[in-house]
C-alpha positions in Angstrom: 152.0 180.0 -85.2 149.3 178.9 -82.8 147.8 175.6 -84.0 147.0 174.2 -80.6 145.0 175.7 -77.7 142.8 174.6 -74.8 139.4 175.5 -73.5 139.0 173.9 -70.0 136.1 176.1 -68.8 132.5 175.1 -69.1 129.4 176.5 -70.9 128.0 178.2 -67.8 131.3 180.1 -67.2 131.7 181.1 -70.9 128.1 182.4 -70.8 128.7 184.3 -67.6 132.0 185.9 -68.6 131.0 186.8 -72.1 127.3 187.6 -71.4 126.2 185.0 -74.0 123.4 182.5 -74.3 124.5 178.9 -74.8 122.9 177.3 -77.9 125.7 174.8 -78.3 124.6 172.4 -75.6 127.1 170.7 -73.4 130.7 171.9 -73.9 133.2 169.2 -72.8 136.6 169.8 -71.2 138.8 170.5 -74.3 142.5 170.1 -73.1 143.9 170.1 -76.7 142.1 171.7 -79.6 143.8 171.2 -83.0 142.8 172.4 -86.5 139.7 170.7 -88.0 138.3 170.1 -84.6 135.1 171.6 -83.2 135.3 174.2 -80.5 133.0 176.9 -79.0 132.8 180.4 -80.4 130.7 183.4 -79.4 129.0 185.6 -82.0 126.4 188.4 -82.0 122.9 187.8 -83.2 119.9 190.2 -83.1 119.0 189.1 -79.5 122.5 189.4 -78.1 125.4 186.9 -78.0 125.3 183.2 -78.5 127.7 180.3 -77.9 127.9 177.9 -80.7 130.2 175.1 -81.9 132.1 175.6 -85.1 135.1 173.8 -86.8 138.5 175.4 -86.6 140.1 176.3 -89.9 138.8 178.1 -93.0 138.6 176.1 -96.3 141.9 176.8 -98.0 142.2 178.8 -101.2 143.7 177.2 -104.4 145.6 174.0 -104.2 146.3 174.3 -100.4 145.0 171.2 -98.6 145.2 172.1 -94.9 142.6 174.5 -93.4 143.7 178.0 -92.8 143.6 178.5 -89.0 145.3 181.9 -88.4 144.6 185.3 -90.0 147.8 187.2 -90.5 147.4 189.5 -93.5 144.6 191.8 -92.6 144.7 193.5 -96.0 144.0 190.3 -97.9 140.7 190.2 -99.7 140.4 186.6 -98.5 140.0 187.9 -94.9 138.6 191.4 -95.4 135.2 190.3 -96.6 134.7 188.8 -93.1 136.7 191.3 -91.0 134.7 194.3 -92.3 131.4 192.6 -91.4 130.7 192.7 -87.6 128.2 189.8 -88.0 131.1 187.6 -89.2 133.4 188.3 -86.3 133.5 186.0 -83.3 135.2 185.4 -80.0 137.0 182.1 -79.6 137.0 181.2 -75.8 140.4 180.1 -74.6 142.1 179.1 -71.3 145.6 178.6 -72.7 147.4 178.3 -76.0 150.5 176.5 -77.1 153.6 177.1 -79.1 156.2 174.4 -79.8 159.9 174.6 -79.1 163.0 172.4 -79.6 164.5 170.6 -82.6 162.4 168.7 -85.1 161.5 165.3 -83.7 162.0 166.4 -80.1 159.7 169.4 -79.8 158.0 170.2 -76.6 154.8 172.2 -75.8 155.0 175.6 -74.1 151.6 176.8 -72.8 150.7 180.4 -72.3 147.8 181.9 -70.3 146.7 185.1 -68.7 147.6 185.9 -65.1 144.4 187.7 -64.2 141.9 186.2 -66.7 141.6 182.4 -66.5 139.1 182.6 -69.4 139.8 185.0 -72.3 139.2 185.0 -76.1 141.0 185.2 -79.4 139.7 187.6 -82.0 138.0 185.4 -84.6 136.0 185.4 -87.8 133.7 182.7 -89.1 132.0 181.7 -92.3 129.4 179.1 -93.3 130.5 176.4 -95.7 127.8 175.0 -98.0 127.0 171.4 -97.0 129.6 171.4 -94.2 130.2 172.7 -90.7 130.6 176.4 -90.1 134.3 177.3 -89.9 136.3 179.8 -87.9 139.8 181.2 -87.7 141.5 183.7 -85.4 143.7 186.7 -85.9 147.4 186.9 -85.1 149.8 189.8 -84.5 153.4 190.5 -83.6 154.4 188.5 -80.5 155.2 190.0 -77.2 158.5 189.1 -75.4 157.2 186.0 -73.6 155.6 184.4 -76.6 158.3 185.7 -79.0 161.0 183.9 -77.1 159.4 180.6 -78.3 157.7 181.7 -81.5 159.1 185.0 -82.9 156.7 185.3 -85.9 153.3 185.8 -84.4 150.9 185.2 -81.5 147.1 185.2 -81.3 145.2 188.5 -80.9 143.9 188.2 -77.3 140.7 189.9 -76.2 139.4 190.2 -72.7 135.6 190.3 -71.9 135.7 194.1 -71.9 136.8 194.0 -75.6 133.9 191.8 -76.7 131.4 194.4 -77.6 133.9 196.4 -79.8 135.0 193.3 -81.6 131.6 191.9 -82.2 129.7 195.1 -83.1 131.8 198.0 -84.2 132.9 199.2 -87.6 136.1 197.6 -88.8 138.1 200.8 -88.4 137.3 200.8 -84.7 137.6 197.0 -84.2 141.0 197.1 -85.9 142.4 198.9 -82.9 142.1 195.7 -80.9 144.5 193.9 -83.2 147.5 194.5 -81.0 150.1 192.6 -79.0 149.0 191.5 -75.6 151.4 192.7 -72.8 153.9 190.2 -71.6 153.5 191.3 -68.0 149.9 190.1 -68.0 150.9 186.6 -69.2 152.6 183.5 -67.9 154.1 180.3 -69.3 154.7 176.8 -68.0 158.3 177.1 -69.3 160.2 178.4 -66.2 163.0 179.7 -68.5 160.6 182.4 -69.8 159.7 183.8 -66.5 
């Protein structure tokens, strides 16, 4: 499950690609983003789209201590309350994401990105947390062949800029159609064995 990604673009490029206004200020180079760290997100507001900085990982339910970073069960009431509300959906800008491979104690990082889109997004949701930073998580789906060779359980739901308006504005029954496996042929990896 993806718990590491990078965002090596800058605020101007994110704003240009996703037609958004930057209200986050300077966005530094983020070569490794882990859960509980701040990262840029894009969401819709009345005047259009804005880039803001939220913290990765929803507060966990019950006795769980770690934040919940990935949305897998789209039927769960825990997620549906946000998924069904377009104003609670967001884009998470990404330049690459990582899955780990190898035996425990000797794991290595395998990075994945898109061949034709150096800047893309994960389908995300967000929520305010009283007295704390606003939090986000992103959706996962069945993996494609290239990601599944490393992590056979899931991969992030990848959106291109042309998907943004549907994800951020449409009814859930329409937006749900974007929750699909991204084609392997449009991706690459730094692990030469996967190519």
